[in-house]
C-alpha positions as CSV (number, residue, x, y, z in Angstrom):
1,M,-4.3,-53.2,41.5
2,K,-4.7,-49.6,40.1
3,Q,-0.9,-49.3,39.9
4,R,-0.7,-52.5,38.0
5,Y,-3.2,-51.3,35.4
6,I,-1.1,-48.2,34.9
7,S,2.1,-50.2,34.5
8,I,0.5,-52.5,32.0
9,T,-0.8,-49.5,30.0
10,L,2.6,-47.9,29.9
11,L,4.2,-51.1,28.7
12,L,1.6,-51.5,26.0
13,I,2.2,-47.9,24.8
14,A,6.0,-48.5,24.8
15,S,5.5,-51.7,22.8
16,V,3.3,-50.0,20.2
17,L,5.9,-47.2,19.8
18,Q,8.8,-49.6,19.5
19,T,6.8,-51.7,17.0
20,A,6.0,-48.6,14.9
21,A,9.7,-47.6,14.8
22,Q,10.8,-51.1,13.9
23,A,8.1,-51.2,11.1
24,L,9.7,-48.2,9.4
25,T,13.2,-49.5,9.6
26,D,12.0,-52.8,8.3
27,R,10.2,-51.2,5.3
28,Y,13.0,-48.7,4.4
29,T,16.5,-50.1,4.1
30,H,19.7,-49.3,2.2
31,H,18.4,-51.6,-0.6
32,H,15.0,-49.8,-0.5
33,P,15.5,-46.3,0.9
34,V,12.9,-43.5,1.1
35,I,12.7,-42.1,-2.4
36,V,12.1,-38.3,-2.4
37,A,11.1,-36.6,-5.7
38,C,12.5,-33.1,-6.0
39,H,12.8,-30.2,-8.4
40,W,16.3,-30.1,-9.9
41,D,16.3,-26.3,-10.5
42,N,14.5,-24.4,-7.7
43,P,17.3,-22.8,-5.6
44,P,17.7,-22.2,-2.7
45,Y,15.1,-24.9,-1.8
46,E,15.8,-27.8,-4.2
47,F,18.5,-27.9,-6.9
48,L,21.6,-29.7,-8.1
49,N,24.7,-28.0,-7.0
50,D,27.9,-27.5,-9.0
51,E,29.0,-31.1,-8.2
52,G,25.6,-32.5,-9.4
53,E,24.5,-33.3,-5.9
54,P,21.1,-32.6,-4.4
55,A,21.2,-29.4,-2.3
56,G,19.0,-26.7,-0.8
57,I,16.9,-25.9,2.3
58,N,14.3,-28.7,1.7
59,V,17.0,-31.3,1.0
60,D,18.8,-30.5,4.2
61,I,15.6,-30.6,6.2
62,V,14.7,-34.1,4.8
63,K,18.3,-35.3,5.5
64,A,18.1,-34.0,9.1
65,V,14.7,-35.6,9.7
66,M,15.7,-39.0,8.2
67,H,18.9,-38.9,10.3
68,E,16.7,-38.7,13.4
69,L,14.5,-41.5,12.2
70,D,17.6,-43.6,11.2
71,L,16.2,-44.1,7.7
72,P,18.1,-44.0,4.5
73,C,16.9,-41.7,1.7
74,Q,17.5,-41.1,-1.9
75,F,16.7,-37.9,-3.9
76,I,15.4,-38.1,-7.5
77,M,16.2,-34.6,-9.0
78,K,14.0,-34.0,-12.1
79,E,12.3,-31.2,-13.9
80,W,9.3,-30.4,-11.8
81,S,6.6,-31.9,-14.0
82,V,8.7,-35.1,-14.3
83,A,9.3,-35.1,-10.5
84,K,5.5,-34.9,-9.9
85,N,4.8,-37.7,-12.4
86,T,7.4,-39.8,-10.7
87,F,5.6,-39.4,-7.4
88,D,2.1,-39.7,-8.9
89,N,3.1,-43.0,-10.6
90,G,4.2,-44.5,-7.3
91,N,8.0,-44.4,-8.1
92,A,8.7,-42.0,-5.2
93,D,7.6,-42.3,-1.5
94,L,7.8,-38.6,-0.7
95,I,7.4,-35.1,-2.3
96,L,7.6,-31.6,-0.9
97,T,4.9,-29.4,-2.4
98,D,1.6,-27.5,-1.7
99,A,-0.8,-29.9,0.1
100,R,-3.8,-28.3,-1.7
101,S,-2.7,-29.9,-4.9
102,Y,-2.7,-33.4,-3.4
103,Q,-6.0,-33.6,-1.5
104,K,-6.6,-37.4,-1.9
105,A,-7.8,-40.0,0.6
106,T,-4.7,-42.2,-0.3
107,L,-2.2,-39.4,0.4
108,F,-1.2,-37.9,3.7
109,S,0.5,-34.5,4.5
110,S,2.4,-33.2,7.5
111,D,0.8,-30.7,9.9
112,N,4.0,-28.6,9.9
113,V,4.6,-26.2,7.0
114,L,8.2,-26.2,5.8
115,Q,8.0,-23.1,3.6
116,Y,5.6,-20.4,2.4
117,H,6.0,-19.7,-1.3
118,R,4.2,-16.9,-3.1
119,I,3.0,-18.4,-6.4
120,L,1.0,-15.4,-7.7
121,A,0.4,-11.9,-6.3
122,D,-2.6,-13.2,-4.5
123,S,-1.8,-16.8,-3.8
124,V,0.5,-18.4,-1.2
125,A,1.5,-22.1,-1.3
126,E,2.2,-24.1,1.9
127,I,5.0,-26.6,1.3
128,R,4.5,-29.8,3.4
129,F,5.7,-33.4,3.4
130,I,3.3,-35.4,1.2
131,G,3.4,-39.3,1.0
132,R,1.3,-42.5,0.9
133,D,2.8,-44.0,4.1
134,R,0.8,-42.4,6.9
135,Q,3.2,-43.7,9.6
136,L,6.2,-42.3,7.8
137,I,4.6,-38.8,7.4
138,E,3.5,-38.8,11.1
139,Q,7.0,-39.8,12.3
140,M,8.6,-37.2,10.0
141,D,6.1,-34.6,11.3
142,D,7.1,-35.4,14.9
143,Q,10.8,-35.2,14.3
144,Y,10.4,-32.0,12.3
145,S,8.7,-30.4,15.4
146,R,11.5,-31.7,17.7
147,L,14.2,-30.3,15.4
148,K,12.4,-27.0,15.2
149,Q,12.2,-26.8,19.0
150,K,15.9,-27.5,19.3
151,G,16.7,-24.7,16.8
152,E,18.3,-26.9,14.2
153,L,15.9,-25.9,11.5
154,A,16.6,-22.3,12.1
155,L,20.3,-23.1,11.5
156,I,19.4,-24.7,8.2
157,Q,17.4,-21.6,7.2
158,D,20.3,-19.3,8.1
159,R,22.8,-21.4,6.2
160,W,21.0,-20.7,3.0
161,M,19.1,-17.4,3.6
162,H,21.5,-15.7,5.9
163,P,25.0,-17.2,5.6
164,E,26.4,-14.1,7.4
165,R,24.8,-15.4,10.6
166,V,26.6,-18.7,10.5
167,E,30.0,-18.9,12.2
168,P,32.7,-19.5,9.6
169,E,34.9,-22.6,9.7
170,S,38.4,-22.1,11.1
171,T,40.7,-20.7,8.5
172,P,44.3,-21.9,7.7
173,K,47.0,-20.1,9.8
174,E,49.4,-19.7,6.9
175,P,48.8,-16.4,5.1
176,Y,49.9,-17.7,1.7
177,I,47.5,-20.7,1.8
178,A,44.6,-18.3,2.8
179,G,45.6,-16.0,0.0
180,G,45.7,-18.8,-2.6
181,I,42.3,-20.1,-1.4
182,L,40.8,-16.6,-1.7
183,L,42.2,-16.1,-5.2
184,L,41.0,-19.5,-6.3
185,A,37.6,-18.8,-4.8
186,A,37.4,-15.4,-6.6
187,I,38.3,-17.0,-10.0
188,I,35.8,-19.8,-9.5
189,G,33.2,-17.4,-8.2
190,L,33.7,-15.2,-11.3
191,F,33.1,-18.1,-13.7
192,I,30.1,-19.3,-11.8
193,W,28.6,-15.8,-11.7
194,I,29.0,-15.4,-15.5
195,A,27.6,-18.9,-16.2
196,R,24.7,-18.7,-13.8
197,R,23.8,-15.0,-13.5
198,H,20.2,-15.5,-14.6
199,M,19.6,-18.3,-12.1
200,L,21.2,-16.3,-9.3
201,R,19.0,-13.3,-10.0
202,A,15.9,-15.5,-9.9
203,T,17.1,-17.0,-6.6
204,R,17.5,-13.6,-5.1
205,R,14.0,-12.6,-6.2
206,I,12.5,-15.7,-4.6
207,A,14.5,-15.3,-1.4
208,D,13.6,-11.6,-1.2
209,L,9.9,-12.2,-1.7
210,N,9.8,-14.9,1.0
211,E,11.8,-12.8,3.4
212,M,9.6,-9.8,2.7
213,M,6.5,-11.8,3.3
214,Y,7.8,-13.2,6.5
215,K,8.9,-9.8,7.8
216,A,5.6,-8.2,6.8
217,L,3.6,-10.8,8.7
218,H,5.9,-11.1,11.7
219,M,6.9,-7.4,12.2
220,G,3.7,-5.8,11.0
221,N,1.5,-7.6,13.6
222,Y,-0.5,-9.2,10.7
223,D,-2.9,-12.1,11.0
224,V,-3.8,-14.1,7.9
225,M,-7.1,-16.1,7.8
226,V,-8.3,-18.2,4.8
227,Y,-11.9,-18.8,4.0
228,D,-12.7,-22.0,2.2
229,I,-15.8,-21.1,0.2
230,A,-16.8,-24.7,-0.6
231,K,-16.5,-25.9,3.0
232,D,-17.7,-22.6,4.5
233,R,-14.8,-22.6,6.9
234,L,-12.6,-19.7,8.0
235,T,-9.3,-20.8,9.7
236,N,-6.1,-19.3,10.9
237,Q,-3.2,-19.3,8.4
238,Y,-0.9,-17.1,10.4
239,G,-1.8,-15.8,13.9
240,S,-4.4,-16.8,16.4
241,V,-7.4,-14.6,15.9
242,L,-9.8,-17.5,15.4
243,P,-10.2,-20.6,17.6
244,K,-8.1,-23.6,16.5
245,E,-11.1,-25.3,14.8
246,G,-12.0,-22.1,12.9
247,M,-15.6,-21.0,12.3
248,T,-18.2,-20.5,9.6
249,L,-18.6,-17.2,7.8
250,E,-21.9,-16.6,9.5
251,E,-20.3,-17.1,13.0
252,Y,-17.5,-14.7,12.0
253,T,-19.9,-12.1,10.6
254,K,-22.0,-12.1,13.9
255,R,-18.9,-10.9,15.7
256,I,-18.5,-7.8,13.5
257,H,-19.8,-4.6,15.1
258,P,-23.5,-4.0,14.1
259,D,-22.6,-0.7,12.5
260,Q,-20.3,-2.4,10.0
261,R,-21.9,-5.8,9.6
262,E,-24.2,-5.1,6.6
263,E,-21.3,-3.6,4.6
264,F,-19.2,-6.7,5.3
265,I,-22.0,-9.1,4.2
266,L,-22.4,-7.3,0.9
267,K,-18.7,-7.2,0.1
268,S,-18.2,-10.9,1.1
269,K,-21.1,-12.0,-1.0
270,S,-19.7,-10.1,-4.0
271,M,-16.3,-11.8,-3.6
272,N,-17.7,-15.3,-2.9
273,E,-19.7,-15.1,-6.1
274,G,-16.6,-13.9,-8.1
275,R,-18.0,-10.5,-8.9
276,S,-15.0,-8.8,-7.1
277,R,-11.5,-9.9,-6.4
278,H,-10.5,-7.5,-3.6
279,F,-11.8,-5.2,-0.9
280,E,-10.3,-3.3,2.0
281,L,-11.1,-4.4,5.6
282,N,-11.7,-1.8,8.3
283,K,-13.9,-3.3,11.0
284,R,-14.4,-3.9,14.7
285,W,-14.5,-7.6,15.6
286,N,-15.7,-9.0,18.9
287,S,-13.1,-11.4,20.3
288,G,-15.0,-11.7,23.6
289,T,-18.5,-13.0,24.2
290,E,-21.9,-11.5,23.4
291,Q,-22.4,-10.8,27.1
292,K,-18.9,-9.3,27.6
293,P,-17.8,-8.0,24.2
294,R,-14.2,-7.1,23.6
295,Y,-13.8,-5.4,20.3
296,L,-10.6,-5.4,18.3
297,H,-10.0,-2.9,15.5
298,F,-8.8,-4.6,12.3
299,Q,-7.5,-3.0,9.1
300,G,-6.3,-4.9,6.1
301,H,-7.3,-6.5,2.8
302,A,-9.3,-9.5,1.5
303,I,-8.2,-11.1,-1.7
304,L,-10.1,-13.8,-3.8
305,E,-8.1,-16.9,-4.9
306,L,-9.5,-18.9,-7.9
307,D,-9.1,-22.6,-8.5
308,V,-7.7,-24.2,-11.6
309,H,-11.0,-23.7,-13.4
310,G,-11.2,-20.0,-12.6
311,R,-13.9,-20.4,-10.0
312,P,-13.9,-18.7,-6.5
313,A,-12.2,-21.1,-4.1
314,Y,-10.6,-19.2,-1.2
315,V,-10.7,-15.7,0.3
316,I,-7.4,-14.7,2.0
317,N,-7.8,-12.1,4.7
318,A,-4.7,-10.3,5.9
319,V,-5.5,-8.0,8.8
320,N,-3.5,-5.8,11.2
321,D,-4.7,-5.4,14.7
322,V,-4.6,-1.6,15.2
323,T,-6.7,-1.6,18.4
324,Q,-3.8,-0.2,20.5
325,D,-3.1,2.5,17.8
326,M,-6.8,3.5,17.8
327,R,-6.7,3.8,21.6
328,I,-3.6,6.0,21.5
329,Y,-5.3,8.1,18.7
330,Q,-8.5,8.4,20.8
331,A,-6.5,9.3,23.9
332,A,-4.6,12.0,21.9
333,R,-7.9,13.4,20.7
334,D,-9.3,13.5,24.2
335,I,-6.2,15.3,25.5
336,S,-6.5,17.8,22.6
337,R,-10.2,18.4,23.5
338,K,-9.3,18.9,27.1
339,Y,-6.5,21.3,26.1
340,D,-8.9,23.3,24.0
341,A,-11.5,23.4,26.8
342,I,-8.9,24.6,29.3
343,L,-7.7,27.4,27.0
344,S,-11.3,28.5,26.3
345,D,-12.0,29.0,30.0
346,P,-13.0,32.7,30.3
347,F,-12.5,32.9,34.1
348,V,-8.9,31.8,34.2
349,A,-6.1,33.5,32.3
350,M,-3.4,31.0,31.4
351,S,-0.4,30.6,29.1
352,F,2.0,27.7,28.3
353,Y,5.8,28.0,28.0
354,D,8.6,25.6,27.0
355,N,11.2,24.6,29.6
356,K,13.2,27.7,28.9
357,G,10.3,30.1,29.6
358,T,9.5,30.9,26.0
359,L,5.8,31.5,25.3
360,I,4.0,28.7,23.3
361,N,0.4,29.7,23.6
362,H,-2.1,31.6,25.7
363,N,-5.9,31.9,25.9
364,E,-8.1,34.9,25.3
365,A,-8.4,35.7,29.1
366,M,-4.7,36.2,29.3
367,N,-4.7,38.3,26.2
368,N,-7.4,40.6,27.7
369,L,-5.5,40.8,31.0
370,L,-2.4,42.1,29.2
371,H,-4.3,44.3,26.8
372,G,-2.5,42.6,23.8
373,I,1.0,42.7,25.3
374,D,3.1,39.5,24.6
375,S,2.8,37.4,27.7
376,S,6.4,36.3,27.3
377,L,7.1,39.4,29.4
378,F,6.8,37.0,32.3
379,K,9.8,35.1,31.0
380,E,12.2,36.5,33.7
381,I,10.1,34.9,36.4
382,F,11.1,31.4,35.4
383,K,14.0,29.5,36.9
384,P,15.0,26.7,34.5
385,Q,15.9,24.2,37.3
386,E,13.0,25.0,39.5
387,H,10.9,21.9,40.2
388,K,8.4,23.4,42.6
389,D,5.2,25.3,42.0
390,L,5.8,29.1,42.3
391,S,3.3,31.8,43.3
392,V,4.3,35.4,42.6
393,T,2.8,38.8,42.4
394,R,3.9,40.6,39.3
395,H,4.0,44.4,38.9
396,L,3.1,45.2,35.3
397,Y,4.3,48.7,34.6
398,Y,4.1,49.7,30.9
399,P,3.1,53.3,30.7
400,E,3.4,53.3,26.9
401,Y,0.4,50.8,27.0
402,G,-1.3,52.6,29.9
403,I,-0.7,49.5,32.2
404,D,0.2,49.9,35.8
405,K,-1.1,47.0,37.9
406,Y,-0.2,44.0,40.1
407,V,-1.1,40.5,39.0
408,E,-1.1,37.3,41.1
409,C,0.5,34.4,39.1
410,H,0.8,30.7,39.8
411,I,3.5,28.9,37.8
412,Q,3.5,25.1,37.7
413,P,6.2,22.9,36.0
414,L,4.9,20.0,33.7
415,Y,7.0,16.9,33.4
416,N,7.6,14.3,30.6
417,A,7.7,10.5,30.9
418,K,11.4,10.8,32.0
419,G,10.6,13.1,34.9
420,E,12.2,16.1,33.1
421,I,10.5,19.5,33.0
422,A,8.9,19.8,29.5
423,N,6.7,22.9,30.0
424,Y,5.5,25.5,32.4
425,L,1.8,26.4,33.0
426,M,1.1,29.9,34.3
427,T,-2.4,30.9,35.5
428,T,-4.1,33.8,37.1
429,N,-7.6,34.4,38.3
430,G,-7.8,37.3,35.9
431,R,-7.8,39.9,38.7
432,A,-5.4,42.8,38.9
433,A,-4.9,45.5,41.5
434,A,-4.4,48.8,39.7
435,I,-2.0,51.4,41.1
């Protein structure tokens, strides 16, 4: 009986999915395709190419998603304000823009973000699918995720942003045909460059800014969190510092180290009230629990973003996890302190040499033992390829300095991470037998 219930449940689910798919293909046909409102002059994302056809990254993404859904689509390429009015008036089914500008109960947006666009120096827009048909948006969102997993979206990005990564089409074998094509392409390219030089410069700036932002976040180990002042909610924008559901500002503040908490509260209040627009972040934040704290060291910046009326709306926090760097710095400081402590030992004379036996440093006890003579006089003791500790008795005979004594020395090789000799350490107990 239990197996029967499971089978019935699976059949019901399959029927619902099939009905949903049929509903979309019934609503959108070749006589009534999915209408997409686009900007006609926003390369390389949306624009009309030289043939007057829709082109760009967003256009190719929509075509790929619609192909997977088996739905026809038509692009309306207008000046951006006209394109927005076309969608707002219900004459288009879909638009690709920042979801924050379309926060209405009758509109639906995709979970996936197609692009990140920097609008102002302190404002980043999230380009998503926006539409009135919830089922269409959900199906597009699902197919977008599948295409992303298969790597097809990365190919679209490379085709526009990094054409050098895309394998070229097979070229004609005949040299004269190839030469003619190259010459024709050069002539056409020259005229296009002259006619559209200003647009191409703008395109390069947009592409460079987006590429720079992506590399800065991805390679710099940055996390971006956005605090919605009205909703009192701090969520991940890039990275995974916070839980998926986010947290309130009070919950976030409680995790800051007590020594830095009061300063953060004052700076956050000033920014949330609009009295300041920016402050630097340098704090320790507890990513563990109150019983078992695990502090991460964050450095970065917080920037205030205003709404259309000039009122505080969002606080964008871009932080870099420098916990490992701080640990390395602390370890280096500990080693330095230990080194200083060893050198200051008055009972053990010691000196450090490079792997060729040249003196690097020695402590006061060694200086007193030699009465100011350069301790590199021990240099001839060293054997560059010697990997074993060496204990020797050295006869120091320097009548011009009044020295005639025997000194017991212990020489120990020190290794680097590759197992190679990096330095030698020589120590004595400071005793000498005078002749």
